[in-house]
C-alpha positions, -999 to 999 in steps of 0.1 A, spaced: -205 -350 -23 -231 -327 -6 -226 -324 32 -263 -329 39 -264 -361 19 -232 -374 37 -248 -366 71 -279 -386 61 -257 -415 52 -238 -412 84 -270 -414 104 -282 -444 83 -248 -462 87 -248 -455 125 -284 -469 128 -274 -500 108 -243 -505 130 -264 -502 162 -289 -527 148 -262 -553 139 -245 -549 173 -279 -555 190 -285 -585 168 -250 -600 175 -256 -595 213 -289 -614 211 -273 -641 189 -247 -645 216 -275 -654 241 -290 -677 215 -256 -693 209 -252 -700 247 -285 -718 247 -276 -739 216 -242 -748 230 -257 -763 260 -258 -801 257 -288 -816 239 -308 -836 264 -326 -857 239 -308 -887 224 -329 -884 192 -306 -881 161 -330 -858 144 -328 -834 174 -290 -835 172 -290 -829 135 -314 -799 139 -291 -785 166 -261 -787 143 -280 -769 115 -291 -742 140 -256 -736 151 -243 -735 116 -270 -709 106 -262 -688 137 -225 -689 128 -232 -679 92 -254 -651 102 -229 -639 127 -202 -639 101 -224 -620 76 -232 -594 103 -196 -591 113 -186 -585 77 -213 -559 72 -203 -543 105 -167 -540 91 -180 -524 59 -201 -499 79 -172 -490 101 -150 -485 70 -177 -462 55 -178 -442 87 -140 -438 86 -143 -426 50 -169 -400 61 -145 -387 88 -117 -385 62 -138 -368 36 -135 -395 10 -170 -410 14 -187 -416 -19 -155 -420 -39 -147 -453 -55 -117 -468 -39 -105 -483 -72 -111 -455 -98 -116 -426 -75 -148 -415 -93 -179 -405 -74 -203 -433 -65 -239 -424 -76 -261 -413 -47 -287 -438 -58 -262 -466 -51 -252 -452 -18 -288 -448 -7 -294 -485 -13 -259 -496 -1 -246 -468 21 -213 -487 28 -205 -492 -9 -169 -486 -16 -168 -493 -54 -188 -477 -82 -209 -500 -103 -183 -504 -131 -155 -513 -107 -178 -537 -87 -189 -554 -120 -152 -558 -130 -143 -573 -96 -172 -598 -98 -162 -609 -133 -126 -613 -122 -137 -635 -92 -158 -659 -112 
C-alpha cells in the first residue's frame, strides 16, 4: 500500500476518532440531563424519556464500536499491515478503504462472513 495513501487514511481515521470522542462527550452531558427524574407524571412523557435513553444508549454503543474499529485500524497502520485483509491477507481495494477506512476484511471475506452469520 502506498505510503501517501496510508497517511491520508490515518488523517481520516484520526479525524473520525476525534469526532466520535466529541460526540460521546456531548452525549454524556445529554445522558446526565435524561437521567434526572422526570418531573411530569404524564405517562407519555415517561415513555418518551425511556425512548430517548434507549436511543442514546444505542448511539453510544454504535459510536463505541466504531471507535474500537478506528483504533484497531490505527494500530494496523503502525504495524504496517493496514489495507490487508485479516482473513485472507489479500490487499483491500483502495476504493473500499476510502469509503470505510477502518475496514479489516476484503469484500469477498466480508460477504462470506455475512452469509455465515445469517
